[in-house]
Phi, psi and omega in degrees: 000152175250115183275121182234123180289146175236165180290151175301323178305312181289322178298317181288327176296319179292319179300313181297324185278318191249333182300326177302341176291339187249343180206149175263000185278346181283128175238074188218125185267357175075021177283108184205144182220154182241131178250128178238173177301341184261000183287131176264122185308317183295317179292321180299316179292325179292325181277343181229068185298338183293343183285345190289320190244022178229164175278150191236160167246134180229134179201158176296150178230075187221038171065032170228150184256192180055038181292326177295319180290340179258016176057042182241034173228131174253122184248150172054048187249152172280167181297325178293318177295320181295318179298316179298316181301317180292316181301324181289341185244344181301131181061024175259146178275136177226161176247124178242109188067240177254008185254130173259137179202170181255133179281123183227342184226134182229141176258138180235132182206167181293144175281128182246106179299142180196154178253314181262137178242125180250163186227139171212144174213153175228130182227135179277145176220182184297323184266350182156212184238144180248127176255126176247140178215145173211141175283347180251078182263202180097194188289346181255019183298325180294322178292339181247036185295339177295345177265004180268127176258157181218155171224149178257137173245107181305153186306321184261012180249163177252166182299335180294338181277358186255140176273105183281355178299330181282345181268321185265123184301144181298334181290345179269107184235178175068214187298322182295323178296319178297315180299312184294318179300315179295321181294314181299317179297315180291321179297321180294318179295319175301314182302311182289320185291329184264007173077030175282152170241346175206134178212120181234130174243106184208107004263175166225152180269125178248128178216178176297335183278334181148198185244136176237117177286133181253323182216134185224148170229135185213148174226144178247155171273103187289347175283354178269008183302326183299334179246351184243354185303327181294331176281319185291323185072204181278070187273151180255139172251091185291156174290153178304151180304133179089351181260127180253125181295138177284170179302318183291320179295321178294323179296315178294324177297320178294319176298319181299321181292338185264357185234159174277350176279184179238121178232117183228143177209129172229124178273120181264313180211098182299344177266001181294155182260351180247118184242144183243139169224086193249136178269119177107134181295316180294317179298323181297323177293318183295316179296317179299313179299323182293317177300317180293316180298330179278359173095014184235037178299327181292339178269357181285120186275328187207166175222144179167188181200157163231128184201178180076028178058058177294156179289169178300317182293320180296318180294321179299314180296322177297313180296318179300320180297316179293317180295323177298314178297319184294328187256012179287327182226123183277162174231135185302335181255010173084179181221168176231151176239122179260111176258092190239183178159168177278210177259111185294147175272314184226352177289127179283105184300315182298320181294312180293325177295331177300318177295319178295320180297320177299319180293317180296321178296319178297326184260021182311307184299313182292326178296319179292314181299325183268006178054051182275132174248136187242134180234126187241134171218123185201153173215165179129189182305126178061030181292326181298317177296316180297316181293321179295322177296323176295318180298315178297318181302320180301319179292322181289321184277335188076027179246130181298116177229115177259134188240134180224145178254191185294349176289344179261136179306143190308318185258010181300331180290344180295304178295329177298315179296315181297320178297324180294337179268003180087007178284138178275128180257119181280000000 
């Protein structure tokens, strides 16, 4: 899976719209608004009339936490105070931890008075999902982690199979215990059904009447879009705070927006010697993890995918972008390109390889100058034709290209490629 952070604004909109399908314990009306550099105050107020006569909470919404500890939350404010607070910080650079970035997006919502702050999170893992809960939430939850209880929900099990008594403190009795139990069960079903891989609500208000989420952090599995997109809607996956997309990343993003296929690119280390051109979101994660597990994460130049049966032209443009980045700066001992993937269900391997072959042919001279070695592993419709074309291309270009089919384990080419660069594999 590929974990992609989303804005608190989007997470709360989904909670307000869909969580009531899974639990009656939620008491949240979903009044939330997003302010960007392009927001016009008059239009914003007209579209969100509820902000005029209530007290507000205002904070940045850019995928970083500990906003309270960094004095980046305005509480119990009027709309005029909130507007002024945002104007003073909009497009200003701040440092959060060790990361510098520019504030561009703010979330605005009603201020909810409360005395007790509770904490809950759900995180996906290899064996299943972990639910953490504490009655002592808020900004100091980490300092009080000894008060956090947890339960594991195995991958093939449902929340009903779990004993929540170990999660909910014995001191919490009566109506609040009933509310919390119902909420945890519903939240977990919501989490799985909508394709979340991480969901944290810290804090939330717990009362006899129900639960009100006050602060949220969420990540989605973007490879689940085929079954969850109707829930997500036109959702944005922002870049991490402080990270500015390169020209090449923006170009691939623009291509992605224009096609029904999936084209993704993130440059990690432009000086890295290990480059990836991987088909499939899941496969891209596996290849990336394999490079890291073998001890060469610092040499990994990029992360991304092409999938969903992109056209020849789209694949060529994707490949050209990676090859251009890869050959800008040479290394005396060369670099490697892994053209990998699993066994495709409907992507025409020969067709997409045609686009890659055209790009490789265009970059023949630079590939040779940069001592590029290419390793290919692929399976799926017309894979034999595609692999044979790659094999022939290597002979024609004078560029080392090793070709493997589905009989070879998907990531076997990773240690082979690393070894070719002189890296020691433990």
